[in-house]
C-alpha positions in Angstrom: -3.1 22.4 -27.6 -1.2 20.4 -24.5 -1.8 21.9 -20.9 1.4 23.1 -18.5 0.8 19.9 -16.7 0.9 17.7 -19.3 3.8 19.5 -20.5 5.3 19.0 -17.2 4.7 15.2 -16.9 6.4 14.5 -20.5 9.0 16.8 -19.1 9.4 14.9 -16.5 10.2 11.6 -18.6 13.0 13.6 -20.7 11.7 16.0 -22.8 8.9 13.5 -24.6 6.4 10.6 -24.9 8.5 7.5 -23.5 8.9 5.1 -25.6 7.3 1.8 -24.6 11.0 0.4 -23.9 11.7 2.8 -21.2 8.0 2.2 -19.8 8.6 -1.5 -19.1 12.4 -0.8 -17.6 10.5 1.8 -15.3 7.7 -0.7 -14.6 10.3 -3.5 -13.9 13.0 -1.7 -12.2 9.8 -0.6 -9.5 8.3 -4.0 -9.4 11.7 -4.9 -8.0 12.3 -2.0 -5.3 8.3 -2.5 -4.5 8.9 -5.9 -3.8 11.9 -5.5 -1.5 10.8 -2.5 0.0 7.8 -4.0 1.4 9.5 -6.9 2.4 12.5 -4.8 4.4 10.8 -1.9 5.5 7.2 -3.4 6.0 6.9 -7.4 6.6 10.2 -8.5 7.8 9.4 -6.6 11.0 7.2 -9.4 12.5 10.2 -11.8 12.4 12.0 -9.5 14.6 9.4 -9.1 17.2 10.2 -11.7 19.3 13.9 -11.5 19.5 13.4 -7.8 19.7 11.2 -7.9 22.5 13.7 -10.4 24.3 17.0 -7.9 23.9 15.4 -4.9 24.7 13.8 -6.3 27.6 10.1 -5.3 26.3 6.8 -6.3 25.8 5.7 -7.3 22.5 3.1 -4.6 22.3 5.8 -1.9 22.8 7.8 -3.1 20.2 4.6 -3.6 17.8 4.2 0.1 18.6 7.2 0.9 16.6 5.6 -0.4 13.3 2.3 1.4 14.0 4.2 4.7 14.4 5.9 4.1 11.0 3.0 3.8 9.2 1.4 6.8 10.8 4.6 8.7 10.3 3.9 7.6 6.4 0.1 8.7 6.2 1.3 12.3 7.8 3.8 12.4 5.2 1.8 11.2 2.1 0.0 15.0 1.4 3.7 16.5 1.1 4.7 13.6 -0.8 2.3 14.0 -3.1 2.7 17.3 -4.0 6.1 17.0 -4.4 6.1 14.2 -6.8 3.2 16.1 -8.9 6.0 18.8 -9.3 9.5 17.1 -9.5 8.6 13.4 -10.3 10.1 10.7 -8.7 13.6 10.0 -9.4 15.1 12.3 -6.5 12.6 11.1 -4.1 12.6 7.5 -4.5 16.5 7.9 -4.8 16.5 9.8 -1.4 13.8 7.6 0.2 15.7 4.4 -1.1 19.3 6.3 1.0 17.1 7.1 4.0 15.4 3.3 4.1 18.7 1.7 4.1 20.4 4.1 6.7 17.2 3.2 9.0 17.4 -0.1 8.7 21.2 -0.1 9.4 20.4 2.0 12.2 17.7 -0.5 13.4 20.3 -3.1 13.9 22.1 -1.1 16.3 19.1 0.0 18.6 19.8 -0.6 22.9 16.2 1.0 23.9 12.8 1.4 23.0 12.9 5.4 22.3 15.7 4.6 19.8 13.6 1.9 18.1 10.5 4.2 18.0 13.3 6.9 16.7 14.3 4.7 13.8 11.1 3.8 12.9 10.0 7.7 12.5 13.0 7.5 9.7 11.6 4.3 8.2 7.8 5.5 8.2 9.4 8.5 6.1 11.3 6.7 3.8 8.2 4.5 3.2 6.1 7.7 2.3 9.0 8.0 -0.4 9.5 4.5 -2.0 6.4 2.5 -2.0 2.9 2.0 -3.4 2.0 5.8 -3.5 5.3 6.9 -5.0 5.5 4.2 -7.3 2.2 4.3 -8.5 2.5 8.4 -9.4 5.4 7.2 -11.6 3.8 4.9 -13.3 0.9 7.5 -13.8 3.0 10.0 -14.8 4.6 8.3 -17.6 1.8 6.8 -18.8 0.1 10.1 -19.8 -2.6 9.6 -22.0 -2.1 5.8 -22.1 -4.8 4.5 -20.1 -4.0 0.7 -21.2 -0.4 1.3 -20.4 -1.0 2.7 -17.3 -3.5 -0.3 -16.2 -1.2 -2.7 -17.5 1.8 -1.1 -15.5 0.1 -0.8 -12.4 -1.3 -4.7 -12.3 2.6 -5.9 -13.4 3.8 -4.0 -10.4 1.2 -4.9 -7.9 1.4 -8.7 -8.9 4.8 -8.9 -8.5 5.3 -7.1 -5.0 2.5 -8.7 -4.0 4.8 -11.8 -3.3 7.3 -9.4 -0.9 5.7 -11.6 2.0 6.4 -14.5 0.2 9.9 -14.0 -0.2 11.1 -12.0 2.9 9.0 -13.5 5.7 10.7 -16.9 4.9 14.0 -15.3 4.2 14.4 -12.9 7.4 13.2 -15.7 9.3 16.2 -17.7 7.8 18.6 -14.9 8.6 17.8 -14.2 12.0 18.0 -18.3 12.6 21.8 -18.2 11.1 23.2 -15.0 12.1 21.0 -13.5 14.6 18.3 -10.4 14.5 21.0 -7.8 14.2 23.3 -8.8 11.6 20.1 -10.0 9.3 19.1 -6.7 9.5 22.7 -5.5 8.2 22.3 -8.0 5.2 18.4 -6.7 4.1 19.7 -3.0 4.6 22.3 -4.3 2.1 20.3 -6.0 -0.1 18.0 -2.8 -0.2 20.1 -0.5 -0.7 22.2 -2.4 -3.3 19.2 -3.0 -5.6 16.8 0.3 -4.8 19.4 3.1 -4.8 20.4 2.6 -8.2 17.4 1.6 -9.6 15.9 4.6 -8.6 18.9 7.0 -9.4 19.5 5.5 -13.0 16.0 4.1 -14.6 13.5 7.0 -13.3 14.4 10.1 -15.5 15.0 13.5 -13.9 12.3 16.5 -13.9 13.4 18.9 -16.5 10.4 21.3 -16.4 11.2 25.3 -17.3 10.8 27.7 -14.5 8.1 29.6 -16.3 6.2 26.1 -17.3 6.8 24.8 -13.6 5.0 27.7 -12.3 2.0 27.5 -14.8 1.8 23.8 -13.6 1.8 24.4 -10.3 -1.2 26.8 -10.3 -2.9 24.3 -12.2 -2.6 21.5 -9.9 -3.5 23.8 -7.1 -6.7 24.8 -8.6 -7.6 21.1 -9.4 -6.9 20.1 -5.8 -9.0 23.1 -4.6 -11.8 22.1 -6.2 -11.6 18.3 -5.9 -11.4 18.8 -1.9 -14.5 20.9 -2.0 -16.5 18.4 -3.6 -18.3 15.2 -2.9 -17.0 13.1 -5.2 -13.5 13.0 -3.6 -14.4 12.6 0.2 -17.1 9.5 -1.2 -13.4 8.1 -2.2 -11.7 9.2 0.8 -14.7 7.1 2.7 -14.5 3.9 0.6 -10.8 3.5 0.5 -10.3 4.2 4.1 -13.5 1.8 5.1 -12.0 -1.1 2.6 -8.3 -0.2 4.2 -9.4 -0.5 7.6 -11.6 -3.7 7.0 -8.4 -5.7 4.9 -6.3 -4.7 7.9 -7.9 -6.2 10.2 -8.8 -9.5 8.9 -4.7 -10.0 8.4 -4.0 -9.1 11.6 -6.9 -11.2 13.1 -7.7 -14.0 10.8 -5.4 -16.5 12.0 -6.0 -16.0 15.5 -10.0 -16.4 14.8 -9.4 -19.4 12.9 -8.2 -20.8 15.7 -10.3 -19.4 18.3 -13.1 -21.5 15.8 -11.0 -24.7 16.3 -8.6 -24.9 13.6 -5.2 -26.3 14.0 -2.7 -23.5 13.4 -1.0 -24.7 10.7 -4.3 -25.0 8.8 -5.0 -21.5 10.0 -1.7 -19.8 8.8 -2.2 -21.9 5.4 -5.5 -20.5 4.8 -4.4 -16.6 5.6 -1.6 -17.6 3.2 -4.3 -17.8 0.6 -5.0 -13.6 1.0 -1.8 -13.1 -0.9 -2.8 -15.2 -3.7 -5.5 -14.1 -4.0 -5.0 -10.7 -4.2 -3.1 -11.2 -7.4 -6.5 -13.0 -8.5 -8.5 -10.6 -7.2 -6.2 -7.7 -9.6 -6.4 -9.5 -12.4 -10.2 -9.9 -12.7 -10.6 -6.5 -11.5 -8.4 -5.1 -14.0 -10.0 -7.2 -17.0 -13.5 -6.2 -16.0 -12.3 -2.6 -16.1 -12.6 -2.6 -20.1 -16.0 -3.4 -19.9 -17.9 -2.1 -16.7 -17.4 0.8 -14.6 -14.1 0.7 -12.2 -16.6 2.1 -9.3 -19.1 -0.5 -9.4 -16.7 -3.2 -9.7 -14.8 -2.4 -6.7 -18.6 -1.8 -5.1 -19.6 -5.4 -5.8 -16.0 -6.9 -4.7 -16.7 -4.9 -1.3 -19.5 -5.9 -0.6 -18.9 -9.5 -1.6 -16.3 -9.3 1.3 -18.9 -8.0 3.6 -20.7 -11.2 3.0 -17.5 -13.3 3.8 -16.9 -11.5 6.8 -20.7 -12.1 7.8 -20.5 -15.8 6.7 -17.3 -16.7 8.5 -18.9 -16.8 12.2 -21.4 -19.0 10.9 -19.8 -21.6 8.5 -16.5 -21.0 9.5 -15.8 -24.0 12.1 -16.1 -26.2 8.8 -12.8 -26.7 7.0 -14.9 -26.0 3.6 -16.9 -22.8 5.0 -13.8 -21.4 6.6 -11.9 -22.1 2.7 -14.9 -20.5 1.3 -15.0 -17.7 3.3 -11.3 -17.0 3.1 -11.8 -17.3 -0.4 -14.8 -14.9 -0.7 -13.0 -12.1 1.4 -9.3 -12.5 -0.2 -10.7 -11.3 -3.8 -10.5 -8.2 -2.3 -7.5 -8.1 -1.0 -5.4 -5.6 -3.0 -8.0 -4.4 -5.7 -8.0 -1.1 -3.9 -4.5 -0.4 -5.2 -5.5 -0.7 -8.8 -8.5 1.0 -8.3 -8.3 4.2 -6.7 -5.3 5.7 -9.5 -8.1 4.9 -12.2 -11.0 6.3 -10.3 -8.2 9.5 -9.5 -7.0 10.1 -13.3 -10.4 9.4 -14.6 -12.1 12.2 -13.1 -9.6 14.6 -12.3 -6.5 13.7 -15.0 -2.7 13.1 -14.0 -2.3 16.9 -13.2 -2.7 16.3 -9.8 -2.7 12.7 -9.3 0.0 12.2 -6.6 -1.4 15.4 -4.6 -4.7 14.0 -4.0 -4.0 10.3 -4.0 -1.7 12.0 -0.7 -4.6 13.4 0.5 -6.5 10.1 0.6 -3.6 8.0 1.8 -3.9 10.3 5.3 -6.8 8.9 5.8 -6.7 5.2 4.3 -3.1 4.6 5.5 -3.6 5.6 9.2 -6.8 3.6 9.4 -4.9 0.3 8.1 -2.4 0.9 11.4 -5.0 1.7 14.0 -7.9 -0.3 12.9 -6.6 -3.7 13.8 -6.0 -2.0 17.4 -9.8 -0.9 18.1 -10.6 -5.1 16.4 -8.3 -6.3 19.0 -9.9 -4.0 22.2 -13.4 -5.0 20.6 -12.5 -8.9 20.6 -11.6 -8.8 24.1 -14.5 -7.0 25.1 -17.3 -8.6 23.1 -15.7 -11.2 20.7 -14.8 -12.1 17.8 -18.2 -12.3 15.9 -18.5 -8.7 16.5 -15.3 -7.6 15.0 -16.6 -9.8 11.9 -19.7 -7.6 12.0 -18.1 -4.7 11.8 -15.7 -5.3 9.2 -19.0 -6.2 7.4 -20.5 -2.8 7.9 -17.0 -1.1 6.8 -17.4 -3.0 3.7 -21.1 -2.4 3.1 -20.2 1.6 3.8 -17.0 1.1 1.5 -19.2 -0.1 -1.5 -22.1 2.4 -0.8 -20.0 5.1 -0.8 -18.4 3.9 -4.5 -22.5 3.3 -6.0 -22.6 7.0 -4.7 -19.4 8.3 -6.4 -20.4 6.6 -9.8 -24.1 8.4 -9.9 -22.2 11.5 -9.1 
């Protein structure tokens, strides 16, 4: 017998099990919107930092605070967005988020002061919570109810394509700023995002169609699952593992180039090695997805997190040579991105799809906020005690993440 939530999940896809052709169209559409969304709403910011600081007569730190604010706002919105995704599906929310994101980027192009910039990036944060990975993952999980292989392949395809967002939009944004100025460049990027994301979210994703009585029963089931999960240890072990891992990855992503230069490497080589992280994230996701058919996902992720900790410890010891730096970066880079495909697998495996987005949203409050704040703490630690202590801290939190997942697997 089909549960109310399983029936609701089917209704959200149009009243019955979605055909494989529709699933492929949804994954393809989301791959496009995630790539452009991350490129415009997140990665492009670094290109605009210097010209904005000059024109707004602000320091780089004051400008960078806008992006931190955006990420924190997205984290705070995550639980509410998760509940809405479980209840209503992704079409209306992601279309609304696309409209909001486009409007926010257009407003960004017109800011004249820091308060205006911060207000705009508060809107960007709300938009990100509605349209980026957490929302897209929820759509794919719901779309593949009862189809574990389809879910794994869909998440893998989505994250592989979107993994090239920085490779595409950093040079594109730089070219636009050079040719048109930063304000016109933002208008162009807003149009690229809006013209792609709004119609794809509105037309490819299907509207939720759930009877009132059925929706009420599904809501009660979701509430019961969330209440039981958040009162038990396994859920909080996931929070610990993916918050710790997210903070470690964010810290290395922000500080790696600076640290490699500090170790004596030329800036070009440092930037090239850091650029390997994006490519390695694809490799890590492929390896993880392949191994999940043979080994427990929690143990696979734990092993990779542990290897990242080893890499962080090795970098200060062997990183002054080119070979040593390459080896440490390769080892750490394999863990980039695996959290994004491992967490959905673990949540669905233990709790089913009924409250997937609600539970993922609660975890995102901690993990996304840590991604915003951990690099700031690491910078302060580097200034006070040196980069060696930062790498030691990264290794420690990687070990915590690995231990939490091993403990989770045993429960």
